[in-house]
N, CA, C and O atoms as CSV, one atom per row, in Angstrom:
chain,resi,resn,atom,element,x,y,z
A,1,UNK,N,N,0.837,-1.173,-0.019
A,1,UNK,CA,C,-0.039,-0.037,0.005
A,1,UNK,C,C,0.879,1.252,0.015
A,1,UNK,O,O,1.855,1.338,0.760
A,2,UNK,N,N,0.502,2.234,-0.854
A,2,UNK,CA,C,1.247,3.467,-0.923
A,2,UNK,C,C,0.862,4.419,0.222
A,2,UNK,O,O,-0.104,4.195,0.952
A,3,UNK,N,N,1.653,5.479,0.343
A,3,UNK,CA,C,1.354,6.459,1.383
A,3,UNK,C,C,0.096,7.249,1.014
A,3,UNK,O,O,-0.210,7.439,-0.163
A,4,UNK,N,N,-0.600,7.688,2.005
A,4,UNK,CA,C,-1.790,8.527,1.785
A,4,UNK,C,C,-1.531,9.930,2.414
A,4,UNK,O,O,-0.715,10.083,3.323
A,5,UNK,N,N,-2.222,10.881,1.916
A,5,UNK,CA,C,-2.045,12.226,2.416
A,5,UNK,C,C,-3.371,12.987,2.358
A,5,UNK,O,O,-4.146,12.857,1.411
A,6,UNK,N,N,-3.596,13.755,3.362
A,6,UNK,CA,C,-4.827,14.577,3.401
A,6,UNK,C,C,-4.669,15.874,2.657
A,6,UNK,O,O,-5.649,16.591,2.452
A,7,UNK,N,N,-3.434,16.203,2.237
A,7,UNK,CA,C,-3.167,17.434,1.491
A,7,UNK,C,C,-3.249,17.106,0.021
A,7,UNK,O,O,-2.489,16.260,-0.451
A,8,UNK,N,N,-4.145,17.743,-0.733
A,8,UNK,CA,C,-4.267,17.455,-2.173
A,8,UNK,C,C,-2.996,17.870,-2.879
A,8,UNK,O,O,-2.333,18.808,-2.437
A,9,UNK,N,N,-2.631,17.199,-3.972
A,9,UNK,CA,C,-1.437,17.668,-4.739
A,9,UNK,C,C,-1.654,19.003,-5.304
A,9,UNK,O,O,-2.802,19.429,-5.438
A,10,UNK,N,N,-0.580,19.723,-5.660
A,10,UNK,CA,C,-0.742,21.146,-6.122
A,10,UNK,C,C,-1.522,21.279,-7.404
A,10,UNK,O,O,-2.020,22.363,-7.709
A,11,UNK,N,N,-1.644,20.200,-8.172
A,11,UNK,CA,C,-2.402,20.296,-9.435
A,11,UNK,C,C,-3.838,19.968,-9.264
A,11,UNK,O,O,-4.589,19.947,-10.240
A,12,UNK,N,N,-4.276,19.695,-7.988
A,12,UNK,CA,C,-5.658,19.425,-7.740
A,12,UNK,C,C,-6.540,20.655,-7.933
A,12,UNK,O,O,-6.316,21.638,-7.228
A,13,UNK,N,N,-7.509,20.679,-8.816
A,13,UNK,CA,C,-8.279,21.925,-9.062
A,13,UNK,C,C,-8.898,22.505,-7.811
A,13,UNK,O,O,-8.937,23.728,-7.672
A,14,UNK,N,N,-9.409,21.644,-6.849
A,14,UNK,CA,C,-10.026,22.231,-5.677
A,14,UNK,C,C,-8.993,22.962,-4.819
A,14,UNK,O,O,-9.318,23.982,-4.210
A,15,UNK,N,N,-7.794,22.477,-4.760
A,15,UNK,CA,C,-6.737,23.180,-4.054
A,15,UNK,C,C,-6.339,24.489,-4.747
A,15,UNK,O,O,-6.101,25.492,-4.074
A,16,UNK,N,N,-6.266,24.490,-6.046
A,16,UNK,CA,C,-5.980,25.688,-6.839
A,16,UNK,C,C,-7.062,26.773,-6.563
A,16,UNK,O,O,-6.737,27.949,-6.399
A,17,UNK,N,N,-8.276,26.380,-6.518
A,17,UNK,CA,C,-9.297,27.395,-6.241
A,17,UNK,C,C,-9.173,27.911,-4.831
A,17,UNK,O,O,-9.350,29.113,-4.631
A,18,UNK,N,N,-8.886,27.102,-3.846
A,18,UNK,CA,C,-8.716,27.520,-2.463
A,18,UNK,C,C,-7.559,28.489,-2.315
A,18,UNK,O,O,-7.630,29.403,-1.494
A,19,UNK,N,N,-6.473,28.310,-3.103
A,19,UNK,CA,C,-5.316,29.090,-2.954
A,19,UNK,C,C,-5.273,30.314,-3.790
A,19,UNK,O,O,-4.253,31.002,-3.825
A,20,UNK,N,N,-6.379,30.626,-4.490
A,20,UNK,CA,C,-6.469,31.773,-5.340
A,20,UNK,C,C,-7.835,32.407,-5.099
A,20,UNK,O,O,-8.732,31.715,-4.618
A,21,UNK,N,N,-8.034,33.655,-5.401
A,21,UNK,CA,C,-9.246,34.284,-5.081
A,21,UNK,C,C,-9.955,34.899,-6.323
A,21,UNK,O,O,-9.316,35.419,-7.238
A,22,UNK,N,N,-11.262,34.813,-6.302
A,22,UNK,CA,C,-12.113,35.409,-7.322
A,22,UNK,C,C,-13.103,36.273,-6.560
A,22,UNK,O,O,-13.963,35.717,-5.878
A,23,UNK,N,N,-13.040,37.541,-6.630
A,23,UNK,CA,C,-13.942,38.408,-5.889
A,23,UNK,C,C,-14.903,39.078,-6.821
A,23,UNK,O,O,-14.504,39.737,-7.780
A,24,UNK,N,N,-16.190,38.907,-6.536
A,24,UNK,CA,C,-17.233,39.479,-7.434
A,24,UNK,C,C,-17.851,40.747,-6.817
A,24,UNK,O,O,-18.660,40.670,-5.892
A,25,UNK,N,N,-17.465,41.876,-7.331
A,25,UNK,CA,C,-18.093,43.178,-7.080
A,25,UNK,C,C,-18.073,43.544,-5.581
A,25,UNK,O,O,-19.109,43.886,-5.009
A,26,UNK,N,N,-16.907,43.469,-4.966
A,26,UNK,CA,C,-16.769,43.918,-3.591
A,26,UNK,C,C,-16.273,45.344,-3.672
A,26,UNK,O,O,-15.466,45.707,-4.528
A,27,UNK,N,N,-16.811,46.176,-2.704
A,27,UNK,CA,C,-16.273,47.518,-2.550
A,27,UNK,C,C,-15.444,47.601,-1.204
A,27,UNK,O,O,-14.753,48.581,-0.924
A,28,UNK,N,N,-15.568,46.547,-0.441
A,28,UNK,CA,C,-15.004,46.591,0.921
A,28,UNK,C,C,-13.539,46.103,1.003
A,28,UNK,O,O,-13.249,45.136,1.709
A,29,UNK,N,N,-12.685,46.724,0.334
A,29,UNK,CA,C,-11.272,46.416,0.371
A,29,UNK,C,C,-10.597,47.184,1.500
A,29,UNK,O,O,-9.717,46.647,2.172
A,30,UNK,N,N,-11.004,48.445,1.717
A,30,UNK,CA,C,-10.389,49.258,2.768
A,30,UNK,C,C,-11.505,49.665,3.718
A,30,UNK,O,O,-12.089,50.737,3.562
A,31,UNK,N,N,-11.802,48.837,4.684
A,31,UNK,CA,C,-12.923,49.057,5.630
A,31,UNK,C,C,-12.718,50.331,6.509
A,31,UNK,O,O,-13.666,51.034,6.859
A,32,UNK,N,N,-11.480,50.570,6.828
A,32,UNK,CA,C,-11.163,51.742,7.650
A,32,UNK,C,C,-11.623,53.033,6.890
A,32,UNK,O,O,-12.260,53.918,7.463
A,33,UNK,N,N,-11.281,53.090,5.622
A,33,UNK,CA,C,-11.676,54.279,4.838
A,33,UNK,C,C,-13.169,54.322,4.674
A,33,UNK,O,O,-13.746,55.408,4.725
A,34,UNK,N,N,-13.830,53.194,4.479
A,34,UNK,CA,C,-15.281,53.172,4.332
A,34,UNK,C,C,-15.981,53.656,5.589
A,34,UNK,O,O,-16.935,54.433,5.545
A,35,UNK,N,N,-15.469,53.166,6.715
A,35,UNK,CA,C,-16.161,53.374,7.964
A,35,UNK,C,C,-15.948,54.830,8.467
A,35,UNK,O,O,-16.729,55.322,9.282
A,36,UNK,N,N,-14.913,55.494,7.988
A,36,UNK,CA,C,-14.595,56.844,8.410
A,36,UNK,C,C,-15.312,57.944,7.566
A,36,UNK,O,O,-15.172,59.140,7.823
A,37,UNK,N,N,-16.067,57.489,6.570
A,37,UNK,CA,C,-16.865,58.386,5.764
A,37,UNK,C,C,-18.312,57.985,5.789
A,37,UNK,O,O,-18.645,56.962,6.387
A,38,UNK,N,N,-19.173,58.730,5.177
A,38,UNK,CA,C,-20.586,58.321,5.091
A,38,UNK,C,C,-20.616,57.038,4.287
A,38,UNK,O,O,-19.978,56.923,3.241
A,39,UNK,N,N,-21.392,56.046,4.810
A,39,UNK,CA,C,-21.400,54.737,4.246
A,39,UNK,C,C,-22.805,54.038,4.476
A,39,UNK,O,O,-23.524,54.404,5.406
A,40,UNK,N,N,-23.149,53.106,3.681
A,40,UNK,CA,C,-24.416,52.317,3.882
A,40,UNK,C,C,-24.376,51.714,5.236
A,40,UNK,O,O,-23.311,51.339,5.727
A,41,UNK,N,N,-25.560,51.609,5.876
A,41,UNK,CA,C,-25.735,51.034,7.237
A,41,UNK,C,C,-25.294,49.553,7.274
A,41,UNK,O,O,-24.893,49.054,8.326
A,42,UNK,N,N,-25.369,48.869,6.145
A,42,UNK,CA,C,-25.004,47.470,6.164
A,42,UNK,C,C,-23.559,47.277,6.736
A,42,UNK,O,O,-23.274,46.264,7.376
A,43,UNK,N,N,-22.679,48.246,6.496
A,43,UNK,CA,C,-21.364,48.125,7.045
A,43,UNK,C,C,-21.306,48.223,8.538
A,43,UNK,O,O,-20.490,47.565,9.183
A,44,UNK,N,N,-22.219,49.092,9.128
A,44,UNK,CA,C,-22.275,49.229,10.565
A,44,UNK,C,C,-22.725,47.872,11.166
A,44,UNK,O,O,-22.168,47.387,12.151
A,45,UNK,N,N,-23.722,47.311,10.546
A,45,UNK,CA,C,-24.201,46.011,11.073
A,45,UNK,C,C,-23.180,44.881,11.018
A,45,UNK,O,O,-23.116,44.024,11.900
A,46,UNK,N,N,-22.384,44.910,9.949
A,46,UNK,CA,C,-21.351,43.890,9.732
A,46,UNK,C,C,-20.107,44.123,10.511
A,46,UNK,O,O,-19.478,43.179,10.988
A,47,UNK,N,N,-19.722,45.423,10.656
A,47,UNK,CA,C,-18.347,45.637,11.247
A,47,UNK,C,C,-18.367,46.476,12.499
A,47,UNK,O,O,-17.310,46.747,13.068
A,48,UNK,N,N,-19.544,46.901,12.953
A,48,UNK,CA,C,-19.623,47.568,14.270
A,48,UNK,C,C,-18.912,48.928,14.310
A,48,UNK,O,O,-18.712,49.581,13.286
A,49,UNK,N,N,-18.548,49.315,15.505
A,49,UNK,CA,C,-17.924,50.642,15.747
A,49,UNK,C,C,-16.444,50.528,16.214
A,49,UNK,O,O,-15.872,51.545,16.607
A,50,UNK,N,N,-15.864,49.444,16.188
A,50,UNK,CA,C,-14.534,49.236,16.700
A,50,UNK,C,C,-13.501,49.412,15.561
A,50,UNK,O,O,-13.417,48.529,14.707
A,51,UNK,N,N,-12.696,50.531,15.504
A,51,UNK,CA,C,-11.743,50.698,14.495
A,51,UNK,C,C,-10.670,49.581,14.397
A,51,UNK,O,O,-10.125,49.325,13.323
A,52,UNK,N,N,-10.390,48.942,15.515
A,52,UNK,CA,C,-9.438,47.795,15.466
A,52,UNK,C,C,-9.998,46.655,14.626
A,52,UNK,O,O,-9.250,46.003,13.897
A,53,UNK,N,N,-11.331,46.398,14.720
A,53,UNK,CA,C,-11.965,45.364,13.898
A,53,UNK,C,C,-11.917,45.761,12.444
A,53,UNK,O,O,-11.625,44.953,11.563
A,54,UNK,N,N,-12.209,47.012,12.218
A,54,UNK,CA,C,-12.123,47.476,10.833
A,54,UNK,C,C,-10.780,47.197,10.175
A,54,UNK,O,O,-10.701,46.711,9.047
A,55,UNK,N,N,-9.738,47.518,10.911
A,55,UNK,CA,C,-8.404,47.279,10.345
A,55,UNK,C,C,-8.153,45.794,10.166
A,55,UNK,O,O,-7.626,45.382,9.133
A,56,UNK,N,N,-8.512,44.994,11.130
A,56,UNK,CA,C,-8.309,43.602,11.096
A,56,UNK,C,C,-9.116,42.937,9.976
A,56,UNK,O,O,-8.671,41.938,9.410
A,57,UNK,N,N,-10.268,43.466,9.657
A,57,UNK,CA,C,-11.133,42.886,8.611
A,57,UNK,C,C,-10.844,43.468,7.277
A,57,UNK,O,O,-11.435,43.024,6.293
A,58,UNK,N,N,-9.937,44.476,7.166
A,58,UNK,CA,C,-9.749,45.141,5.938
A,58,UNK,C,C,-8.649,44.503,4.991
A,58,UNK,O,O,-7.459,44.558,5.299
A,59,UNK,N,N,-9.052,43.948,3.929
A,59,UNK,CA,C,-8.064,43.293,3.093
A,59,UNK,C,C,-6.874,44.240,2.679
A,59,UNK,O,O,-5.716,43.825,2.624
A,60,UNK,N,N,-7.222,45.499,2.400
A,60,UNK,CA,C,-6.166,46.482,1.972
A,60,UNK,C,C,-5.151,46.700,3.131
A,60,UNK,O,O,-3.936,46.736,2.935
A,61,UNK,N,N,-5.726,46.840,4.341
A,61,UNK,CA,C,-4.855,47.148,5.519
A,61,UNK,C,C,-4.019,45.914,5.920
A,61,UNK,O,O,-2.930,46.088,6.466
A,62,UNK,N,N,-4.466,44.729,5.682
A,62,UNK,CA,C,-3.824,43.507,6.049
A,62,UNK,C,C,-2.788,43.026,5.045
A,62,UNK,O,O,-1.955,42.169,5.340
A,63,UNK,N,N,-2.866,43.620,3.810
A,63,UNK,CA,C,-2.016,43.185,2.771
A,63,UNK,C,C,-0.526,43.700,3.016
A,63,UNK,O,O,-0.243,44.892,2.896
A,64,UNK,N,N,0.348,42.790,3.345
A,64,UNK,CA,C,1.705,43.186,3.568
A,64,UNK,C,C,2.712,42.437,2.744
A,64,UNK,O,O,3.904,42.741,2.800
A,65,UNK,N,N,2.250,41.431,1.952
A,65,UNK,CA,C,3.159,40.684,1.070
A,65,UNK,C,C,2.347,40.280,-0.199
A,65,UNK,O,O,1.144,40.510,-0.324
A,66,UNK,N,N,3.093,39.680,-1.090
A,66,UNK,CA,C,2.427,39.266,-2.334
A,66,UNK,C,C,1.346,38.210,-2.074
A,66,UNK,O,O,1.631,37.140,-1.538
A,67,UNK,N,N,0.124,38.516,-2.452
A,67,UNK,CA,C,-0.960,37.518,-2.250
A,67,UNK,C,C,-0.869,36.479,-3.347
A,67,UNK,O,O,-0.097,36.617,-4.296
A,68,UNK,N,N,-1.699,35.398,-3.196
A,68,UNK,CA,C,-1.831,34.443,-4.323
A,68,UNK,C,C,-2.599,35.193,-5.427
A,68,UNK,O,O,-3.226,36.219,-5.163
A,69,UNK,N,N,-2.545,34.672,-6.667
A,69,UNK,CA,C,-3.170,35.311,-7.752
A,69,UNK,C,C,-4.710,35.633,-7.427
A,69,UNK,O,O,-5.418,34.839,-6.807
A,70,UNK,N,N,-5.115,36.756,-7.859
A,70,UNK,CA,C,-6.570,37.173,-7.571
A,70,UNK,C,C,-7.161,37.755,-8.816
A,70,UNK,O,O,-6.483,38.385,-9.627
A,71,UNK,N,N,-8.488,37.520,-8.953
A,71,UNK,CA,C,-9.286,38.051,-10.066
A,71,UNK,C,C,-10.391,38.831,-9.422
A,71,UNK,O,O,-11.236,38.271,-8.723
A,72,UNK,N,N,-10.392,40.104,-9.649
A,72,UNK,CA,C,-11.435,41.008,-9.072
A,72,UNK,C,C,-12.385,41.540,-10.121
A,72,UNK,O,O,-11.988,42.219,-11.068
A,73,UNK,N,N,-13.645,41.215,-9.928
A,73,UNK,CA,C,-14.641,41.705,-10.909
A,73,UNK,C,C,-15.395,42.829,-10.228
A,73,UNK,O,O,-15.835,42.720,-9.083
A,74,UNK,N,N,-15.534,43.956,-11.006
A,74,UNK,CA,C,-16.331,45.064,-10.417
A,74,UNK,C,C,-17.288,45.607,-11.394
A,74,UNK,O,O,-17.054,45.621,-12.602
A,75,UNK,N,N,-18.402,46.070,-10.841
A,75,UNK,CA,C,-19.499,46.635,-11.639
A,75,UNK,C,C,-19.240,48.130,-11.956
A,75,UNK,O,O,-19.043,48.944,-11.054
A,76,UNK,N,N,-19.246,48.462,-13.265
A,76,UNK,CA,C,-19.122,49.886,-13.654
A,76,UNK,C,C,-20.424,50.625,-13.447
A,76,UNK,O,O,-20.486,51.836,-13.659
A,77,UNK,N,N,-21.437,49.942,-13.048
A,77,UNK,CA,C,-22.705,50.578,-12.751
A,77,UNK,C,C,-22.743,51.139,-11.366
A,77,UNK,O,O,-23.697,51.837,-11.022
A,78,UNK,N,N,-21.753,50.870,-10.549
A,78,UNK,CA,C,-21.615,51.434,-9.168
A,78,UNK,C,C,-20.363,52.169,-9.036
A,78,UNK,O,O,-19.279,51.637,-9.275
A,79,UNK,N,N,-20.493,53.433,-8.643
A,79,UNK,CA,C,-19.358,54.301,-8.573
A,79,UNK,C,C,-18.320,53.835,-7.453
A,79,UNK,O,O,-17.144,54.197,-7.495
A,80,UNK,N,N,-18.788,53.073,-6.525
A,80,UNK,CA,C,-17.918,52.699,-5.409
A,80,UNK,C,C,-17.317,51.266,-5.577
A,80,UNK,O,O,-16.767,50.697,-4.634
A,81,UNK,N,N,-17.441,50.719,-6.789
A,81,UNK,CA,C,-16.971,49.339,-6.941
A,81,UNK,C,C,-15.558,49.222,-7.571
A,81,UNK,O,O,-14.695,48.558,-6.998
A,82,UNK,N,N,-15.327,49.820,-8.669
A,82,UNK,CA,C,-14.060,49.656,-9.368
A,82,UNK,C,C,-12.897,50.415,-8.784
A,82,UNK,O,O,-11.794,49.870,-8.727
A,83,UNK,N,N,-13.084,51.646,-8.347
A,83,UNK,CA,C,-11.885,52.353,-7.751
A,83,UNK,C,C,-11.306,51.641,-6.578
A,83,UNK,O,O,-10.081,51.524,-6.544
A,84,UNK,N,N,-12.045,51.140,-5.591
A,84,UNK,CA,C,-11.410,50.370,-4.558
A,84,UNK,C,C,-10.679,49.109,-5.004
A,84,UNK,O,O,-9.625,48.740,-4.486
A,85,UNK,N,N,-11.293,48.475,-5.987
A,85,UNK,CA,C,-10.658,47.233,-6.555
A,85,UNK,C,C,-9.332,47.553,-7.228
A,85,UNK,O,O,-8.371,46.792,-7.113
A,86,UNK,N,N,-9.279,48.702,-7.942
A,86,UNK,CA,C,-8.045,49.182,-8.597
A,86,UNK,C,C,-6.977,49.509,-7.575
A,86,UNK,O,O,-5.803,49.174,-7.730
A,87,UNK,N,N,-7.424,50.170,-6.534
A,87,UNK,CA,C,-6.455,50.599,-5.471
A,87,UNK,C,C,-5.865,49.383,-4.804
A,87,UNK,O,O,-4.660,49.336,-4.559
A,88,UNK,N,N,-6.718,48.364,-4.495
A,88,UNK,CA,C,-6.213,47.152,-3.838
A,88,UNK,C,C,-5.299,46.405,-4.814
A,88,UNK,O,O,-4.240,45.911,-4.425
A,89,UNK,N,N,-5.697,46.329,-6.038
A,89,UNK,CA,C,-4.842,45.658,-7.089
A,89,UNK,C,C,-3.524,46.342,-7.224
A,89,UNK,O,O,-2.502,45.664,-7.337
A,90,UNK,N,N,-3.487,47.648,-7.220
A,90,UNK,CA,C,-2.219,48.385,-7.292
A,90,UNK,C,C,-1.282,48.028,-6.168
A,90,UNK,O,O,-0.100,47.766,-6.394
A,91,UNK,N,N,-1.806,48.016,-4.952
A,91,UNK,CA,C,-1.015,47.708,-3.828
A,91,UNK,C,C,-0.534,46.271,-3.878
A,91,UNK,O,O,0.645,46.014,-3.631
A,92,UNK,N,N,-1.387,45.350,-4.181
A,92,UNK,CA,C,-1.008,43.931,-4.280
A,92,UNK,C,C,0.028,43.748,-5.394
A,92,UNK,O,O,0.975,42.981,-5.219
A,93,UNK,N,N,-0.118,44.398,-6.481
A,93,UNK,CA,C,0.856,44.264,-7.613
A,93,UNK,C,C,2.252,44.857,-7.174
A,93,UNK,O,O,3.300,44.306,-7.510
A,94,UNK,N,N,2.221,45.961,-6.435
A,94,UNK,CA,C,3.460,46.522,-5.937
A,94,UNK,C,C,4.167,45.552,-5.024
A,94,UNK,O,O,5.395,45.541,-4.949
A,95,UNK,N,N,3.407,44.747,-4.339
A,95,UNK,CA,C,4.019,43.768,-3.430
A,95,UNK,C,C,4.328,42.454,-4.138
A,95,UNK,O,O,4.707,41.482,-3.485
A,96,UNK,N,N,4.182,42.408,-5.385
A,96,UNK,CA,C,4.536,41.201,-6.205
A,96,UNK,C,C,3.416,40.246,-6.571
A,96,UNK,O,O,3.649,39.169,-7.119
A,97,UNK,N,N,2.187,40.662,-6.256
A,97,UNK,CA,C,1.033,39.826,-6.576
A,97,UNK,C,C,0.604,39.911,-8.023
A,97,UNK,O,O,0.896,40.885,-8.717
A,98,UNK,N,N,-0.109,38.858,-8.478
A,98,UNK,CA,C,-0.682,38.844,-9.815
A,98,UNK,C,C,-2.139,39.102,-9.670
A,98,UNK,O,O,-2.868,38.192,-9.277
A,99,UNK,N,N,-2.616,40.274,-9.957
A,99,UNK,CA,C,-3.993,40.706,-9.794
A,99,UNK,C,C,-4.578,41.153,-11.093
A,99,UNK,O,O,-3.951,41.932,-11.812
A,100,UNK,N,N,-5.761,40.689,-11.425
A,100,UNK,CA,C,-6.530,41.123,-12.593
A,100,UNK,C,C,-7.760,41.748,-12.160
A,100,UNK,O,O,-8.480,41.152,-11.360
A,101,UNK,N,N,-8.084,42.926,-12.622
A,101,UNK,CA,C,-9.328,43.621,-12.401
A,101,UNK,C,C,-10.129,43.620,-13.671
A,101,UNK,O,O,-9.633,43.953,-14.748
A,102,UNK,N,N,-11.389,43.236,-13.526
A,102,UNK,CA,C,-12.210,43.201,-14.781
A,102,UNK,C,C,-13.434,44.090,-14.536
A,102,UNK,O,O,-14.384,43.626,-13.905
A,103,UNK,N,N,-13.457,45.309,-14.990
A,103,UNK,CA,C,-14.671,46.101,-14.904
A,103,UNK,C,C,-15.745,45.589,-15.911
A,103,UNK,O,O,-15.456,45.382,-17.090
A,104,UNK,N,N,-16.957,45.399,-15.420
A,104,UNK,CA,C,-18.016,44.817,-16.232
A,104,UNK,C,C,-19.247,45.728,-16.087
A,104,UNK,O,O,-19.574,46.202,-14.998
A,105,UNK,N,N,-19.924,45.956,-17.248
A,105,UNK,CA,C,-21.088,46.820,-17.279
A,105,UNK,C,C,-22.355,46.000,-16.917
A,105,UNK,O,O,-23.240,45.791,-17.748
A,106,UNK,N,N,-22.402,45.559,-15.683
A,106,UNK,CA,C,-23.580,44.840,-15.191
A,106,UNK,C,C,-23.862,45.296,-13.761
A,106,UNK,O,O,-22.979,45.840,-13.099
A,107,UNK,N,N,-25.060,45.083,-13.294
A,107,UNK,CA,C,-25.396,45.362,-11.903
A,107,UNK,C,C,-24.811,44.210,-11.040
A,107,UNK,O,O,-24.440,43.144,-11.532
A,108,UNK,N,N,-24.756,44.504,-9.721
A,108,UNK,CA,C,-24.204,43.513,-8.787
A,108,UNK,C,C,-24.849,42.137,-8.898
A,108,UNK,O,O,-24.118,41.150,-8.981
A,109,UNK,N,N,-26.144,42.014,-8.905
A,109,UNK,CA,C,-26.764,40.734,-8.944
A,109,UNK,C,C,-26.543,40.041,-10.302
A,109,UNK,O,O,-26.503,38.812,-10.368
A,110,UNK,N,N,-26.399,40.832,-11.395
A,110,UNK,CA,C,-26.187,40.250,-12.710
A,110,UNK,C,C,-24.821,39.603,-12.763
A,110,UNK,O,O,-24.659,38.564,-13.403
A,111,UNK,N,N,-23.828,40.194,-12.103
A,111,UNK,CA,C,-22.463,39.619,-12.044
A,111,UNK,C,C,-22.438,38.193,-11.543
A,111,UNK,O,O,-21.732,37.324,-12.053
A,112,UNK,N,N,-23.266,37.993,-10.493
A,112,UNK,CA,C,-23.398,36.602,-9.916
A,112,UNK,C,C,-24.194,35.720,-10.869
A,112,UNK,O,O,-23.788,34.602,-11.186
A,113,UNK,N,N,-25.290,36.218,-11.304
A,113,UNK,CA,C,-26.211,35.381,-12.160
A,113,UNK,C,C,-25.608,35.047,-13.500
A,113,UNK,O,O,-25.865,33.959,-14.014
A,114,UNK,N,N,-24.862,35.873,-14.065
A,114,UNK,CA,C,-24.408,35.710,-15.411
A,114,UNK,C,C,-23.083,34.942,-15.595
A,114,UNK,O,O,-22.757,34.439,-16.670
A,115,UNK,N,N,-22.371,34.891,-14.510
A,115,UNK,CA,C,-21.069,34.129,-14.566
A,115,UNK,C,C,-21.346,32.670,-14.788
A,115,UNK,O,O,-22.119,32.028,-14.077
A,116,UNK,N,N,-20.683,32.173,-15.805
A,116,UNK,CA,C,-20.867,30.780,-16.209
A,116,UNK,C,C,-21.685,30.638,-17.459
A,116,UNK,O,O,-21.581,29.632,-18.160
A,117,UNK,N,N,-22.505,31.637,-17.755
A,117,UNK,CA,C,-23.281,31.614,-19.013
A,117,UNK,C,C,-22.372,32.077,-20.151
A,117,UNK,O,O,-21.394,32.788,-19.918
A,118,UNK,N,N,-22.707,31.660,-21.423
A,118,UNK,CA,C,-21.838,32.065,-22.535
A,118,UNK,C,C,-21.786,33.567,-22.684
A,118,UNK,O,O,-22.815,34.204,-22.913
A,119,UNK,N,N,-20.592,34.151,-22.556
A,119,UNK,CA,C,-20.362,35.577,-22.699
A,119,UNK,C,C,-18.920,35.879,-22.609
A,119,UNK,O,O,-18.121,35.037,-22.199
A,120,UNK,N,N,-18.552,37.130,-23.007
A,120,UNK,CA,C,-17.175,37.575,-22.909
A,120,UNK,C,C,-16.755,37.575,-21.472
A,120,UNK,O,O,-15.609,37.257,-21.155
A,121,UNK,N,N,-17.667,37.927,-20.595
A,121,UNK,CA,C,-17.389,37.970,-19.098
A,121,UNK,C,C,-16.901,36.590,-18.602
A,121,UNK,O,O,-15.873,36.477,-17.935
A,122,UNK,N,N,-17.665,35.563,-18.948
A,122,UNK,CA,C,-17.297,34.190,-18.547
A,122,UNK,C,C,-16.025,33.737,-19.155
A,122,UNK,O,O,-15.202,33.100,-18.497
A,123,UNK,N,N,-15.833,34.076,-20.496
A,123,UNK,CA,C,-14.624,33.685,-21.199
A,123,UNK,C,C,-13.403,34.277,-20.539
A,123,UNK,O,O,-12.364,33.623,-20.453
A,124,UNK,N,N,-13.514,35.532,-20.061
A,124,UNK,CA,C,-12.345,36.216,-19.445
A,124,UNK,C,C,-12.047,35.584,-18.124
A,124,UNK,O,O,-10.885,35.361,-17.784
A,125,UNK,N,N,-13.110,35.284,-17.350
A,125,UNK,CA,C,-12.800,34.583,-16.055
A,125,UNK,C,C,-12.175,33.252,-16.295
A,125,UNK,O,O,-11.159,32.914,-15.688
A,126,UNK,N,N,-12.782,32.475,-17.193
A,126,UNK,CA,C,-12.162,31.165,-17.467
A,126,UNK,C,C,-10.734,31.244,-17.970
A,126,UNK,O,O,-9.910,30.386,-17.654
A,127,UNK,N,N,-10.431,32.303,-18.773
A,127,UNK,CA,C,-9.074,32.455,-19.221
A,127,UNK,C,C,-8.046,32.661,-18.068
A,127,UNK,O,O,-6.917,32.169,-18.101
A,128,UNK,N,N,-8.523,33.426,-17.044
A,128,UNK,CA,C,-7.664,33.579,-15.890
A,128,UNK,C,C,-7.541,32.274,-15.173
A,128,UNK,O,O,-6.445,31.927,-14.733
A,129,UNK,N,N,-8.619,31.523,-15.030
A,129,UNK,CA,C,-8.549,30.194,-14.362
A,129,UNK,C,C,-7.530,29.304,-15.084
A,129,UNK,O,O,-6.771,28.579,-14.440
A,130,UNK,N,N,-7.515,29.362,-16.428
A,130,UNK,CA,C,-6.503,28.487,-17.130
A,130,UNK,C,C,-5.097,28.886,-16.814
A,130,UNK,O,O,-4.202,28.042,-16.764
A,131,UNK,N,N,-4.877,30.219,-16.592
A,131,UNK,CA,C,-3.454,30.612,-16.217
A,131,UNK,C,C,-3.070,29.999,-14.895
A,131,UNK,O,O,-1.877,29.923,-14.602
A,132,UNK,N,N,-4.009,29.555,-14.076
A,132,UNK,CA,C,-3.691,28.979,-12.745
A,132,UNK,C,C,-3.629,27.408,-12.884
A,132,UNK,O,O,-3.418,26.703,-11.897
A,133,UNK,N,N,-3.812,26.914,-14.082
A,133,UNK,CA,C,-3.803,25.467,-14.274
A,133,UNK,C,C,-5.151,24.769,-14.119
A,133,UNK,O,O,-5.259,23.543,-14.105
A,134,UNK,N,N,-6.163,25.610,-14.004
A,134,UNK,CA,C,-7.556,25.033,-13.893
A,134,UNK,C,C,-8.067,24.730,-15.288
A,134,UNK,O,O,-7.599,25.347,-16.244
A,135,UNK,N,N,-9.011,23.803,-15.450
A,135,UNK,CA,C,-9.576,23.409,-16.723
A,135,UNK,C,C,-10.457,24.537,-17.272
A,135,UNK,O,O,-11.032,24.401,-18.352
């Protein structure tokens, strides 16, 4: 009997997905900046009033080294979606990360609903996945 391992080999698609990120239309990259200006109440319910929590939960503030490859999709129909994605991507790239930002002319819900259907949007996401060795 050969050895067994609970760690999937690096070419295992499920492990490749776990070690890389696909973010669909998030504006919450820098929670400190969001919470210090006028913002939707949903952020208060999610992150409370503690600035230490905001920093700890903020991807932008926690980013100190090159992250795994990331694909960030943002809606051009929301003024608060693409600029934070671009700012986060710039910092990650400066730290040596491979980050792709895809601005898409769809509403937030459409980005979730349409991904996987035949379109340039799906083709672009799948192209990034192939660069990671995914089918």
